[in-house]
BANUMI-411509 format. One line per field, with one value per residue: x, y, z of N, C-alpha, C in turn; residue in three letters. Coordinates in pm, 1 decimal, decimal comma. Example, Ala and Ser with C-alpha at 12.3 -4.5 7.8 and 13.67 -1.06 7.14 Angstrom:
# BANUMI-411509
n_px <- (1319,0|1285,0)
n_py <- (-569,0|-225,0)
n_pz <- (780,0|708,0)
ca_px <- (1230,0|1367,0)
ca_py <- (-450,0|-106,0)
ca_pz <- (780,0|714,0)
c_px <- (1320,0|1290,0)
c_py <- (-330,0|3,0)
c_pz <- (780,0|787,0)
r <- (ALA|SER)
***
This chain:
# BANUMI-411509
n_px <- (13625,1|13254,0|13083,6|12936,4|12892,9|13089,8|12961,3|12811,4|12521,8|12335,3|12118,2|11800,2|11810,4|11839,4|12023,2|12063,0|12106,9|12109,3|12177,4|12138,0|11931,0|11628,8|11777,2|11814,6|12077,1|11935,2|12034,9|11986,5|11984,1|12071,6|12215,6|12166,0|12110,4|11996,4|11903,0|11739,8|11605,1|11828,9|12073,6|12290,9|12433,6|12713,8|12722,4|12687,6|12574,4|12679,0|12406,4|12243,5|12278,6|12397,7|12613,0|12970,9|13032,9|12920,4|12747,7|12804,2|13018,7|12980,9|13042,1|13165,6|12986,2|12837,7|12475,4|12225,8|11940,0|11772,1|11507,1|11268,5|11089,3|10954,7|10918,3|11072,5|11337,9|11547,5|11464,7|11484,1|11772,9|11933,7|12176,5|12315,4|12201,1|12331,3|12587,4|12580,5|12445,5|12675,4|12853,4|12730,3|12668,1|12456,0|12234,9|11895,2|11624,1|11339,2|11020,3|10777,2|10593,9|10731,0|10943,3|11093,1|11074,0|11250,9|11480,9|11530,2|11524,5|11726,0|11893,4|11988,9|11940,4|11854,2|11566,1|11459,1|11627,0|11452,1|11190,6|10866,1|10606,5|10309,3|10090,4|9945,2|10092,1|10286,8|10592,6|10895,9|11227,4|11486,4|11573,1|11381,0|11071,9|10830,6|10570,5|10357,1|10246,3|10040,3|10188,2|10092,7|9748,3|9620,9|9439,6|9490,1|9343,1|9065,5|8936,6|9039,3|9194,7|9405,7|9603,6|9611,3|9920,6|10212,7|10306,3|10351,0|10330,4|10476,5|10473,8|10671,0|10656,3|10864,9|10978,4|11240,8|11403,6|11332,9|11245,6|11043,3|11008,6|10898,9|10862,3|10823,8|10808,3|10755,1|10497,8|10143,0|10026,0|9871,3|9815,7|9749,7|9516,1|9369,4|9243,3|9221,9|9525,9|9635,0|9576,3|9641,0|9890,4|9894,9|9814,5|10010,3|10172,0|10447,1|10744,4|10921,8|10943,8|11047,1|11026,7|10907,1|10895,0|10794,2|10908,3|10751,0|10543,6|10415,4|10418,5|10456,8|10335,3|10349,8|10416,0|10371,8)
n_py <- (5638,5|5660,2|5898,3|6038,3|6024,8|6216,6|6457,1|6807,6|6921,1|7110,2|7395,6|7323,4|7118,7|6742,6|6485,6|6173,6|5860,6|5578,9|5225,0|4989,5|4721,2|4776,3|4968,7|5277,8|5562,2|5877,3|6155,0|6443,2|6842,2|6910,2|6688,9|6436,4|6072,2|5824,6|5495,2|5325,2|5021,5|4876,8|4628,7|4450,8|4221,3|3936,4|3732,8|3649,5|3527,5|3490,3|3448,5|3585,9|3802,2|4128,3|4240,6|4166,8|4218,1|4393,6|4710,9|4911,5|4940,9|4859,5|4967,2|5228,1|5411,9|5527,4|5521,0|5708,3|5643,1|5333,6|5221,6|5041,0|4868,5|4608,4|4261,6|4109,5|3909,3|4075,9|4308,5|4325,2|4236,3|4041,7|3947,5|4199,0|4412,6|4335,2|4457,1|4688,0|4809,6|4734,8|4900,2|5150,3|5177,4|5305,6|5350,6|5357,7|5141,2|5125,8|5013,4|4770,0|4518,4|4286,2|4288,3|4417,5|4250,1|4031,0|4202,6|4259,5|3966,1|3839,9|3986,1|4084,8|4373,9|4627,8|4649,4|4925,6|5008,5|5067,6|5097,0|5036,8|5057,8|5183,3|5182,4|5492,6|5599,2|5906,8|5992,6|6117,8|6074,4|6221,5|6468,0|6393,2|6372,9|6109,2|6002,3|5714,9|5479,2|5222,0|5003,0|4764,4|4639,6|4488,6|4260,3|4175,5|4203,5|4037,6|4053,8|4109,6|3878,2|3916,8|3820,3|3786,7|3957,8|3798,1|3944,5|4196,9|4527,1|4814,0|5160,8|5483,7|5748,0|6044,6|6334,0|6596,1|6815,9|7059,3|6870,7|6663,6|6297,4|6007,7|5657,1|5323,9|5080,2|4741,2|4807,1|4693,6|4492,7|4621,9|4890,9|5155,9|5153,8|5182,8|5318,2|5388,1|5345,8|5511,9|5803,2|5813,9|5805,8|6069,6|6277,7|6406,4|6545,9|6389,9|6503,9|6377,4|6011,8|5705,7|5412,4|5066,6|4854,0|4661,6|4540,3|4412,0|4188,0|4021,6|4060,9|4336,0|4680,2|4704,9|4796,4|4683,2)
n_pz <- (13984,1|13924,8|13652,9|13733,9|13966,2|14090,3|13963,0|13937,1|13932,3|13734,0|13908,1|13878,5|13688,1|13613,2|13653,8|13469,7|13429,9|13213,0|13244,3|13148,3|13083,6|13286,5|13451,6|13610,1|13715,1|13926,3|13993,3|14174,3|14159,3|14439,6|14527,1|14595,0|14558,6|14373,6|14300,9|14058,1|13989,8|14037,6|13841,9|13793,1|13717,7|13752,4|13646,0|13336,6|13054,8|12723,3|12561,2|12635,3|12776,6|12610,2|12649,8|12796,7|13057,4|13311,8|13371,9|13582,6|13854,3|14164,7|14378,2|14314,2|14273,7|14479,6|14669,8|14788,5|14836,5|14678,0|14443,9|14399,4|14188,2|14120,3|14250,5|14078,6|13897,5|13757,6|13845,0|14094,5|14247,4|14388,9|14441,8|14308,3|14488,5|14718,3|14708,1|14612,7|14915,2|15006,5|14943,0|14968,0|15297,1|15459,0|15274,0|15178,0|15133,4|14916,3|14832,1|14660,3|14893,6|14838,5|14723,4|14946,5|15096,4|15049,1|15035,8|15283,0|15360,0|15213,8|15105,8|15331,9|15505,4|15704,4|15872,0|15943,6|15737,1|15526,4|15322,3|15246,5|15032,2|14833,4|14593,3|14588,6|14742,5|14811,3|14902,6|15009,8|14909,1|15028,9|14846,2|14635,2|14573,5|14548,6|14393,0|14378,1|14180,5|13974,5|13806,3|13674,9|13664,8|14022,5|13950,7|13707,9|13323,3|13250,6|13066,1|12860,6|12843,5|13019,6|13269,5|13626,6|13793,7|13888,8|14153,5|14317,2|14088,6|14068,6|13956,7|13939,1|13992,9|13995,7|14139,7|14069,0|14154,1|14009,7|13766,3|13650,0|13630,9|13517,7|13576,3|13418,9|13544,9|13492,1|13239,4|13193,7|12911,8|12780,6|12847,3|12855,1|12766,0|12996,2|13168,9|13490,1|13537,5|13387,2|13486,8|13723,9|13678,8|13486,3|13668,3|13777,1|13573,2|13396,9|13250,7|13106,5|13034,1|13100,7|12945,5|12949,7|12725,6|12396,4|12097,3|11902,7|12017,0|12351,7|12743,1|12768,0|12627,3|12334,5|11999,9|11665,2)
ca_px <- (13457,2|13134,6|13136,5|12801,8|12914,6|13151,0|12912,4|12753,9|12401,2|12306,3|12005,1|11657,7|11813,8|11872,0|12130,2|12038,4|12192,6|12048,8|12290,4|12119,0|11776,7|11530,5|11876,8|11900,2|12041,8|11911,7|12111,5|11943,3|12072,6|12144,7|12304,3|12075,0|12171,6|11854,9|11936,2|11594,8|11603,8|11978,2|12077,9|12436,7|12513,7|12831,2|12729,7|12716,6|12601,4|12611,4|12286,1|12146,0|12345,8|12506,6|12777,2|12987,8|13054,3|12828,0|12736,0|12857,1|13073,8|12888,0|13184,2|13198,9|12849,5|12748,8|12360,5|12109,1|11822,5|11764,2|11428,0|11244,6|10951,1|10899,7|11010,0|11141,2|11477,9|11621,8|11457,8|11500,5|11849,7|11971,6|12333,2|12339,4|12142,7|12392,2|12707,1|12534,8|12450,2|12806,7|12911,1|12638,8|12586,7|12343,3|12124,0|11745,8|11592,8|11223,7|10968,0|10642,1|10612,4|10739,2|11085,9|11105,8|11068,9|11389,9|11569,4|11546,4|11564,6|11809,2|12004,0|12030,8|11945,6|11793,4|11427,1|11495,5|11688,8|11353,7|11021,9|10719,3|10562,5|10177,5|10021,8|9913,6|10139,1|10371,1|10724,8|11036,5|11362,0|11593,2|11535,6|11317,6|10927,7|10784,5|10467,7|10391,8|10093,2|10054,7|10260,3|10037,5|9652,4|9637,1|9327,9|9478,9|9242,2|9019,2|8809,5|9147,8|9315,3|9553,2|9594,9|9647,3|10055,6|10198,2|10369,0|10278,1|10475,3|10412,8|10548,5|10718,5|10647,6|10976,0|10976,6|11392,0|11425,4|11200,0|11190,6|10909,0|11015,6|10800,0|10949,5|10655,2|10858,9|10700,9|10324,5|10103,6|10003,0|9693,7|9837,7|9717,5|9331,3|9361,8|9194,6|9266,2|9634,3|9715,5|9514,3|9689,9|10031,4|9843,3|9774,9|10173,1|10266,9|10599,3|10821,1|11051,5|10925,3|11114,7|10908,0|10970,0|10770,1|10858,9|10914,6|10632,7|10486,5|10442,8|10332,3|10435,7|10276,6|10419,4|10398,3|10406,1)
ca_py <- (5705,3|5654,1|6015,4|6103,6|6049,6|6385,9|6586,7|6879,9|6925,6|7292,3|7388,8|7337,7|7026,0|6679,4|6338,4|6033,6|5759,5|5474,7|5152,8|4847,5|4651,6|4891,2|5020,2|5344,5|5659,2|5969,6|6267,6|6597,9|6918,3|6830,6|6591,6|6282,7|6026,8|5714,2|5371,8|5278,2|4918,3|4845,0|4486,9|4407,4|4056,3|3931,9|3556,4|3707,2|3437,5|3540,2|3403,3|3686,4|3959,8|4173,5|4287,7|4061,7|4298,5|4504,5|4871,0|4943,2|4894,6|4965,6|5072,2|5362,1|5496,0|5514,1|5648,0|5753,1|5544,9|5235,3|5225,3|4946,8|4837,7|4495,0|4213,1|4027,6|3892,2|4162,1|4442,1|4328,4|4120,3|4029,3|3959,2|4355,9|4503,7|4287,4|4514,2|4799,8|4799,9|4749,5|5022,0|5275,1|5114,8|5375,1|5372,4|5341,1|5089,9|5174,6|4938,7|4707,7|4466,7|4182,9|4331,2|4453,2|4178,0|4008,5|4304,7|4207,5|3818,7|3795,9|4131,8|4155,9|4553,4|4615,2|4703,3|5054,7|5111,7|5026,0|5170,8|4979,1|5109,0|5103,7|5328,3|5646,9|5681,6|6005,4|6012,9|6189,8|6055,8|6320,2|6553,3|6375,2|6329,8|6010,8|5909,0|5582,2|5447,7|5088,0|4942,6|4614,5|4614,6|4396,9|4185,1|4174,7|4224,3|3927,6|4031,4|4110,3|3766,1|3901,9|3705,8|3906,7|3951,0|3778,8|4009,1|4388,4|4584,7|4985,3|5285,9|5569,2|5960,4|6115,1|6488,7|6599,0|6930,9|7152,3|6790,2|6544,8|6183,8|5877,3|5507,2|5259,4|4983,8|4625,7|4797,3|4595,9|4525,6|4752,5|4994,7|5286,5|5137,7|5153,7|5459,7|5413,1|5361,6|5667,3|5889,7|5822,4|5908,3|6228,6|6385,5|6423,8|6536,0|6368,8|6590,0|6241,3|5901,6|5564,6|5343,4|4889,0|4788,3|4525,5|4590,0|4307,7|4120,1|4016,3|4165,2|4478,4|4755,6|4682,7|4881,6|4608,4)
ca_pz <- (14050,0|13784,9|13646,8|13800,1|14159,9|14058,3|13858,0|14005,6|13849,2|13774,0|13995,5|13784,2|13604,2|13697,2|13543,3|13451,5|13343,2|13206,1|13251,2|13073,6|13106,5|13399,9|13550,7|13624,0|13847,6|13906,8|14083,0|14162,1|14202,2|14582,7|14519,1|14618,1|14433,5|14342,7|14184,4|13991,1|13962,9|13968,2|13772,0|13769,9|13725,9|13731,8|13509,9|13210,4|12956,8|12601,7|12495,1|12753,8|12787,1|12495,6|12698,7|12892,2|13175,7|13420,9|13327,9|13671,5|13930,7|14244,1|14445,4|14226,7|14271,3|14619,4|14617,9|14925,6|14811,6|14627,6|14439,4|14307,3|14093,7|14171,8|14267,7|13955,6|13949,4|13680,4|13884,1|14260,9|14188,2|14509,1|14440,3|14280,1|14560,8|14814,6|14680,9|14678,1|15051,6|15061,7|14858,3|15059,9|15345,3|15494,5|15166,9|15218,6|14989,3|14882,0|14691,3|14726,4|14993,9|14848,7|14698,5|15067,9|15189,6|14956,4|15073,4|15441,6|15428,1|15119,4|15127,8|15457,2|15483,7|15839,6|15848,2|15979,3|15601,4|15423,7|15276,4|15189,9|14906,9|14828,3|14545,9|14642,6|14803,7|14807,3|15011,8|14973,8|14906,9|15046,9|14804,6|14513,3|14588,5|14453,5|14374,8|14321,7|14062,5|13960,5|13663,2|13639,8|13767,4|14049,4|13909,7|13553,2|13257,3|13220,2|12959,0|12733,2|12845,4|13072,7|13392,4|13745,5|13791,3|14030,7|14245,6|14330,5|14011,7|14064,7|13896,0|14005,1|13907,8|14072,6|14131,3|14080,7|14152,1|13860,8|13674,0|13666,0|13573,4|13503,6|13572,9|13435,5|13573,3|13375,4|13248,1|13131,9|12757,3|12761,9|12973,3|12784,3|12729,8|13144,0|13251,7|13594,0|13533,3|13260,2|13521,3|13810,4|13623,7|13456,0|13823,9|13812,0|13431,9|13380,9|13130,1|13073,7|13079,4|13102,7|12967,0|12908,2|12561,0|12320,6|11936,0|11851,3|12103,4|12504,2|12817,1|12744,7|12532,2|12156,5|11848,2|11597,6)
c_px <- (13427,9|13136,2|13007,3|12818,2|13008,9|13108,9|12839,6|12675,2|12379,5|12159,3|11883,6|11712,5|11840,4|11940,1|12079,8|12114,9|12118,5|12193,3|12256,5|11988,3|11672,9|11642,3|11834,8|11980,8|12050,6|12030,6|12033,7|12067,8|12143,3|12229,2|12294,1|12071,1|12061,3|11931,0|11776,6|11625,9|11766,2|11945,3|12209,5|12504,1|12618,6|12828,4|12646,2|12700,5|12570,5|12484,2|12196,2|12191,1|12449,8|12618,9|12824,5|13047,8|12952,1|12830,7|12820,6|12967,0|13001,5|12969,5|13189,3|13111,5|12813,9|12618,2|12313,6|12026,4|11815,3|11562,3|11379,8|11104,5|10872,3|11010,0|11012,9|11310,6|11559,3|11554,7|11489,2|11597,2|11920,0|12086,9|12375,8|12347,4|12264,3|12541,8|12668,4|12532,3|12576,1|12916,3|12846,7|12550,5|12441,8|12229,0|11958,2|11687,0|11405,3|11199,5|10847,6|10665,8|10691,6|10874,2|11123,8|11142,9|11216,5|11454,7|11609,7|11590,1|11678,1|11926,9|12068,3|12012,2|11858,1|11650,5|11408,3|11513,1|11592,9|11196,3|10918,0|10647,7|10453,7|10149,2|9946,2|9985,6|10267,3|10484,0|10874,4|11142,9|11513,1|11518,4|11428,6|11163,3|10907,2|10650,5|10430,0|10251,4|10138,1|10120,3|10167,8|9893,5|9632,1|9560,1|9385,3|9357,9|9199,6|8930,5|8955,1|9276,6|9452,0|9537,3|9628,7|9805,3|10081,5|10295,3|10306,6|10400,1|10365,6|10549,5|10566,9|10701,5|10787,2|10985,1|11121,1|11392,8|11300,5|11192,6|11090,4|10978,8|10932,7|10897,2|10879,8|10724,3|10803,7|10560,5|10323,6|10076,2|9938,6|9707,2|9759,7|9604,4|9318,0|9318,6|9235,7|9413,9|9729,5|9703,9|9590,4|9848,7|9998,3|9857,5|9919,7|10222,9|10395,0|10619,2|10911,1|10985,4|11051,5|11050,4|10982,3|10847,2|10877,4|10827,8|10779,5|10553,0|10493,1|10365,2|10328,8|10370,5|10380,1|10343,2|10385,3|10236,6)
c_py <- (5703,8|5810,1|6072,1|6112,9|6193,3|6494,2|6661,3|6938,0|7062,7|7276,7|7384,3|7189,2|6898,3|6561,9|6231,3|5974,9|5595,1|5350,0|5065,7|4827,0|4740,0|4946,1|5109,1|5447,1|5794,1|6036,5|6418,5|6725,4|6995,9|6754,5|6451,1|6192,6|5883,9|5646,0|5315,0|5123,5|4833,8|4634,4|4491,7|4286,5|4047,1|3787,5|3633,5|3641,6|3469,9|3517,1|3495,4|3819,4|3983,1|4226,6|4201,3|4086,6|4402,5|4635,8|4960,8|4906,9|4979,4|5032,5|5170,5|5464,9|5477,6|5614,6|5630,1|5655,7|5447,0|5167,5|5150,0|4917,0|4707,9|4362,2|4032,7|4028,7|4026,1|4318,1|4452,4|4199,7|4137,5|4086,4|4113,1|4411,1|4437,5|4408,4|4667,5|4857,9|4801,1|4832,3|5120,2|5191,8|5180,3|5393,0|5339,1|5272,9|5117,4|5059,4|4836,7|4601,7|4349,0|4205,3|4366,9|4383,8|4055,2|4101,9|4272,5|4067,4|3796,8|3852,5|4122,4|4324,3|4552,5|4674,6|4841,3|5146,5|5086,8|5122,4|5128,0|5036,3|5130,3|5229,8|5406,3|5682,6|5826,9|6041,6|6079,2|6100,9|6141,0|6410,6|6547,5|6367,9|6241,0|5955,0|5796,5|5533,2|5278,8|5104,1|4829,2|4619,2|4470,8|4285,0|4174,5|4259,2|4089,6|3895,9|4046,2|3974,6|3800,7|3858,0|3776,4|3880,9|3907,0|3787,0|4160,4|4489,1|4742,3|5047,2|5384,1|5709,8|6014,4|6248,9|6519,3|6771,7|7033,7|7020,5|6722,0|6407,0|6033,8|5727,0|5442,7|5164,6|4837,4|4658,6|4685,9|4606,9|4607,0|4883,7|5147,6|5297,5|5153,4|5263,6|5552,8|5464,7|5475,4|5779,2|5930,9|5842,3|6039,2|6315,2|6401,3|6432,1|6533,6|6476,7|6452,0|6125,7|5774,6|5440,8|5168,6|4866,2|4669,8|4564,5|4510,2|4252,9|4108,6|4085,7|4273,4|4542,8|4680,7|4780,6|4780,6|4669,8)
c_pz <- (13918,4|13793,7|13721,2|13932,8|14150,4|14048,1|13973,6|13906,3|13886,9|13855,3|13881,6|13701,9|13706,4|13565,6|13592,2|13356,7|13358,7|13159,9|13132,3|13128,7|13206,1|13456,9|13533,8|13728,2|13805,7|13998,9|14043,4|14207,5|14344,9|14609,7|14615,2|14461,8|14436,6|14266,2|14197,0|13943,8|13910,6|13951,4|13718,3|13769,9|13707,1|13600,9|13457,7|13043,1|12843,8|12520,7|12568,0|12775,0|12672,9|12544,5|12852,7|13025,2|13188,2|13388,0|13424,1|13734,6|14063,5|14356,4|14445,0|14190,2|14383,3|14616,1|14808,0|14914,2|14678,5|14576,6|14341,1|14337,5|14145,7|14180,2|14195,8|13964,5|13847,6|13729,9|14065,2|14248,0|14299,6|14473,6|14449,0|14435,5|14691,6|14810,2|14676,2|14797,9|15089,7|15065,4|14945,7|15128,9|15456,4|15349,6|15199,9|15108,6|14993,8|14761,4|14734,3|14808,4|14986,2|14802,8|14852,2|15131,6|15164,3|15023,2|15204,7|15452,6|15351,6|15102,9|15223,9|15536,1|15593,9|15824,5|15790,7|15837,5|15495,2|15413,8|15211,7|15126,3|14880,9|14692,5|14593,5|14711,2|14823,4|14926,7|14942,5|15003,0|14898,3|15011,0|14672,8|14605,0|14486,3|14473,8|14316,4|14302,2|14010,3|13815,1|13604,0|13717,9|13880,9|13995,7|13716,4|13480,0|13195,0|13094,1|12828,4|12750,0|12950,7|13244,8|13489,6|13760,6|13877,0|14170,0|14188,9|14174,9|14022,4|13963,5|13948,6|13937,2|14017,9|14007,3|14172,2|14090,3|14081,0|13768,0|13681,6|13591,9|13622,6|13470,3|13490,6|13516,0|13418,6|13341,7|13180,9|13029,8|12726,3|12844,9|12916,3|12730,1|12907,4|13175,5|13414,6|13629,8|13486,9|13361,6|13655,5|13774,3|13572,1|13571,0|13881,4|13682,5|13465,7|13230,3|13032,7|13108,8|13031,9|13115,8|12924,1|12753,9|12572,7|12183,1|11872,6|11960,6|12283,5|12606,4|12785,5|12663,0|12409,4|12071,2|11718,8|11528,8)
r <- (UNK|UNK|UNK|UNK|UNK|UNK|UNK|UNK|UNK|UNK|UNK|UNK|UNK|UNK|UNK|UNK|UNK|UNK|UNK|UNK|UNK|UNK|UNK|UNK|UNK|UNK|UNK|UNK|UNK|UNK|UNK|UNK|UNK|UNK|UNK|UNK|UNK|UNK|UNK|UNK|UNK|UNK|UNK|UNK|UNK|UNK|UNK|UNK|UNK|UNK|UNK|UNK|UNK|UNK|UNK|UNK|UNK|UNK|UNK|UNK|UNK|UNK|UNK|UNK|UNK|UNK|UNK|UNK|UNK|UNK|UNK|UNK|UNK|UNK|UNK|UNK|UNK|UNK|UNK|UNK|UNK|UNK|UNK|UNK|UNK|UNK|UNK|UNK|UNK|UNK|UNK|UNK|UNK|UNK|UNK|UNK|UNK|UNK|UNK|UNK|UNK|UNK|UNK|UNK|UNK|UNK|UNK|UNK|UNK|UNK|UNK|UNK|UNK|UNK|UNK|UNK|UNK|UNK|UNK|UNK|UNK|UNK|UNK|UNK|UNK|UNK|UNK|UNK|UNK|UNK|UNK|UNK|UNK|UNK|UNK|UNK|UNK|UNK|UNK|UNK|UNK|UNK|UNK|UNK|UNK|UNK|UNK|UNK|UNK|UNK|UNK|UNK|UNK|UNK|UNK|UNK|UNK|UNK|UNK|UNK|UNK|UNK|UNK|UNK|UNK|UNK|UNK|UNK|UNK|UNK|UNK|UNK|UNK|UNK|UNK|UNK|UNK|UNK|UNK|UNK|UNK|UNK|UNK|UNK|UNK|UNK|UNK|UNK|UNK|UNK|UNK|UNK|UNK|UNK|UNK|UNK|UNK|UNK|UNK|UNK|UNK|UNK|UNK|UNK|UNK|UNK|UNK|UNK)
***
């Protein structure tokens, strides 16, 4: 089994495992385990992947919940999610409307095992509290030449025991300049952030 499965998390702490890409697992002291954007394809061409084997065998890490940020291949990956469902048949899948449509229609998850999330929602995933925020504004930023995103892009502030985590999903390029986006996160001040960026350019924030 994966080490996280047998790990006992001390009271006041949280365990976080980063696999690759934007894929994480979180486990709190009550034992609740959540995947965030699991993406573990078995077909891994060398020109696209650093490692030729997936970071985890889904059968070795059962989870209670799956949290999806948006319906792009590397965040809502049907192949991976089918294996997650097989390993964790009672898991609840939560995410934006487009991701949940894929989870039901393509992965085969029963509707009652899904949660469609919207910005402003505060939901409990077992013993974890999740606050839903935007990663990209639905209308983009025309003044900055940023077009509206093709699907809903969410981020999540997760309260796990005494720790508060922030998963950005894929944020818009000028996220830091968008008061609406920053304020929504600041309302639930995170201690640790897991951010998607690019070293030089692109759709995400960058630092060149």
